[in-house]
N, C-alpha and C positions, 0 to 999 in steps of 0.2 A: 367790502361785501359781507353780508350776513347770511349764514346758512342755518336753517332749522331742520334737524334730522330726528326722525321718529325711532323709538325704541320700545319693544315689547317684551315682556316677561313671559317665557313659555317653558315647556318641559325640555330639558336638554335633549338634542336630536340623537345622542348616543343611548338614551335611556329606554328601556322597553315600557311603553304605556300599558298601565293597569286599569281595568274598569272596576267600578264599585260592584259590590255583590248584588246590590239592587238594580244595576244597570241604570242608574239615574244619571250618572256622570263619569268622568276620568277620576281615578283615585289620585290626588296629588299629596297625600301624606308621605312624609320622609321621601319625597322625590326631588332629585337635583333639578334646579331651574337655571335657565340661561338666557341670554339675549337671543331673541329670534334670528335664525342664520341670515335671512334677507335683510334684517335691520343691521346686522353686523357689517354687511356689504355697504350699507347706506352710510353707516358711521365712517367706514374706512374711506369711501369716496369723498366724503366731506372733508376728512383730515388731509387726504392727499391734495385737495384743492387748496387748503389752507398752507400746506408745506410748500406749494408751487407759488405761493404769494398772491393767488387769485381771490382768496377769501381772507377775512380779517378775524371773524369770529364763528365759532360753531356752538350751537346751542342744542343740547339733546333734550328730548321731550317724551314723557311716557304717560299713559293713561292706565291706571291700575291701582292695586292696594299698596299700602305703605312699604311692603316688601320689595316693591319694583325699584326702590331706592338703590338696591344691590346692583341691578343691571344699568342704572344710570351712573352710578359710581365706577362701573366697568367701562362705560363709554368716556367718562372723565379721564379715567386712567389711559385710555387709548389715544386720547388727544382733544376731546371736546373741552370748551372753555368754561361752560356753566350748563346747568341742567334745570328742568322744570318738571315737576310730577303733579299730575292732576290725579288726586287721590279719590278713589271711590272703591268701595267694598262689593258692589254689585257686579253683575255680568257686564263685561265691556263689549257692546256691540259696535259694529262698524260705523254706523251713521252718528251714534253718540260721540265717538272718537272723532270723526271728521268734524262735527260741530265745535267740539273743544279745541281742536287744533286750529279751526278757522278764527276762533277768538284770540288765541295765543298769537296767531299770524297777525291780527288787527293791532295787537299791543306791541309786538317785537317788529314788524314790518320787515321780514326777511326777504333778500333778493331771490333765494332759491330754498326750496323745501325738498329734501330727499327722503324717501320713504321706501322700506322693503316693499316688493310688489304684493306679498301675502305673508300671513303668519302660519307657521307649520301646525298649529293647534286647531284652527278653524278653516283655514285654506279658503277664506273669503274673497280675497283679491278685490276689495271694495273701497278701502279708506281713501287711497290716493284719487281715485276717479270722483268719489263723492266730495272730497276736499276741494278738488277743482272746480266742480259744479257749484259749490256753495260760495267760493270766493271768486268765481269767474276768471280763474287763472289758466293759462295754457298748460297743457299736460304732455309729458313724454313718458309712456309706460314701457316696462320690460326692457330697461336700458341695458345694453352690452357695452356701450362706450358713451362717455360724456365729455364734451369740450366746450369751453366757455371763451368767448371773444366778443369785443364791441358790443356789450350790454345784452348779448342773446347767448343762449345755450343750445348746442347741437346734440341731439340724442339719437344714437344708433340703436334701434329697437328691433327684437327678433319678431317675425311674423311667420306664418305658415310657409310663405313662398321664398323666404330667405331674410334679408335684412332691409330695413327701411330707415332712412335718416330724416329726422324732422328738426327744424330750426325754431325754437321758441324765443319769443320776446320776454325778458325777465321783468317783474317777477314771475317765476314758473314753478311748476311742480313735477318732480321726477320721481318714478319708481323703478327700483333696481332689480335686475335678473342675476342669476348666478354667475354668469361669465364676465361681469363688469370688473371685478377685481378678486385679489385673494386677501381676506382680512388678516391683519397682524395679531400678535399676541401682546397682551399687556405686560410691561415689565415691572418688576417689584418696586423700583424707585418710583415709577410712575403711579402705581397704585397707592403708595404712601402719599404722594403729592396730590392725588385725586381726593384724599380725604378733607383737604383744606379748600378745595374749590366749591364755589357756591352752588347750593342745590335748593331751589325755592319749591314750596309746596303750595297748591292751590286746590280748589274744588270746582265741581260743576256749577255750583250755586254762585261761588264768587266770580266765575266767568260769565254768569247769566245764561247758562245752559240748563235746561230741564231735561234730563235723560228719560227716555221712553223705551219701553219694551217692544221691539218689533219681532223678535225671534223667540220661539218656544222650544225648549229642548224636550223631546218626548222620550227618547231612549237612546242609550249607548251600548254597543255590542262589540266585543273583541272579534278580530277576523277569525274565520274558521281555521281550525288546524289543518295544515297540509298533510296529505297522506304520503307515506314513503313511496318511493319509486321501486319498479320491478324490472327484472331483466327477462327478455323474451329470446327464444332460441331461433326464431326465424323471421323472416319478413311476413310471411303468411300469418303467423301468430300475431305479430304486431298489428297488421291490418285488421284482424279479427277482434282484437281487444279495443282498437280505436273505434271500430264500427258498433260492436255489441256492448261494451262496457263504458267507454267514455263517450259514445255517440257524437263523435265529431265528424265522421264521414258516412 
């Protein structure tokens, strides 16, 4: 069985995001970048399926700038067998990513595609669903548990009322939630071995995809600074401040 897993380059979640002085975008200069946390979970799940003898090959795919090779090498160090980069210097929009992944799926014919449910930079939560629509494949989103048997994949997904389990006929598409697994750390020997693993580069044009701009970024603002708390001497004073100053009652 072949698994295709998505990897996106984003600002490390431990880093405080800075906004450019003209509010045109997020400032990425001298900023630590990493694999999107939900994509890390997707990579981990694919590797676990391979270690369990269910999958034979794991292919990591990313759509982004040449610098995204760093995150693909990390995925290779974690256990992926090879990687593909769809190189582009433009803004990576969800529909363009889905179209590129659809073409790679046509070339690679994976039995299972595992993607992070969303990226922490744009929070669109769209690529998995768009990819399923473009390829007409069954989808299981927000997966907290994945099991494979008899040519089908069972996905336990989190919904507002609790948990729902869906059974999908493979080939299928799954998007991961936080509680699916705990990603591992890459070991130094594996990082060195990853440098020799194949990493192929392609472009939208080579895939036959014409990227189009569907989203326009107008302005980026940092969240308002939180004011310090105060102490009150009595319940009456607390009620007065909640009513007159905070105006919440």
